[in-house]
N, C-alpha and C positions, 0 to 999 in steps of 0.2 A: 162295546169301547167308543168313548164319545169319541164324538167327529170331529174331526180336524186337530187330534191330539197324536198323528203319525209322525214320523222322523225316515223320510226310506232309506235304507243302509246303502253306501256307496264304498266303493275303493277307488283310491287314488294312488298309480305307480308313474315312474317315470319312465322313459324308453331315453336312446339316445337324441335324439332327435323331435321326441316331445312329452307331454304328460298325457294321462287317460284318466278319463276319469268313469266310472260304472256305477249305475247307481240301480236298484231291485226295484222294477215298476210295476210288478205280475199284475196282470188283469185292470191295466190301462192302455189307452189307445195314444198315438202319436197327438191328434187334435186336442187330450186332456192335459197333454205336458209341454211349457214353454219355457226358452233357456233363453237368458239374457245376458250381453257382458256389457258393464259401465263402469267405467273411473276403477280397471282391474280387477272389478269384483265379478265375478261369474254367477248368476240368478237362477236356481230349478226351482220350479214352482209345479203345481197340476192338482189335480183333483180326482183321485178313485172314489166311485159312486157304488152303493150299496146296489146288489142286484134286487130289480122291485118283485118279483115274482113268486119271492118268498117274503109273506107277513112276519113283520118282526116280533110276533108274540108266540110264531111255531117256528123260534130256533130251539134248541136246544143247548147249543153249545155257537159264539163266536166271537173266535179269536182274530181274524183278520181285521185290519186298519181302516177305516174308510173317511173320506174327509179331506178338506187342502194340508196343502206341505206346502210349507219355502223353505231352502237352501240355499245359504250364501256359500262361497269360496273368496277368499282372494289371491287373486293372482301373481304368480311373481313376476316382474319386469323383463322376463326371458320369454313368455309367452307372448306369439305373436297373434292378438284377438281380431285383427282382420281376415285369419287363416282357419278358425277352428269351425268343425264342421260334427255333427250328429249325426247316430243311429239308432234307432230300434228295431231289436231282435228280440224273441222269445222273452220277453218280461223284462230285458234288460237294455235301458239307455246306454249306449256309449259315448262320450265326448272327447274328441282327440283334439289338444291344442299343443299345434307347432311350435317349436323353439323359434326364436327370431334367427336371422342368419348370422349377426353377430354373435350369439349364444350359444352355436352349436361349435363343439370342439374343431381346430384346426391346426392342421400339423405346418409347420412353421420350417420349411428347408433353409438348410444352411448351406451356404454358396463357401465356398474358396478361394482366401482375398488374393 
């Protein structure tokens, strides 16, 4: 596989109070992953390094991707960028993007006249 030729798969879904992005980043550590938000765009970048204990010419098959990647996602205006949080567990990065208070559904009480 060519270095830098991979794009980690992601799932993005919506909950009542937030958007959630999950990215498959198996074989990476937190220090190899960078998340940035600027001008309404979430940027996910990182690098998965090839294991060094095996010589490249010793491989019979190499199907896993290695190298750098960059993914960008336009955020809806309903996301409160200041409250975005990320966690990494079992090779899956989870980015939780809370909706702003104005974007959350609100029940309006009807008062009798």
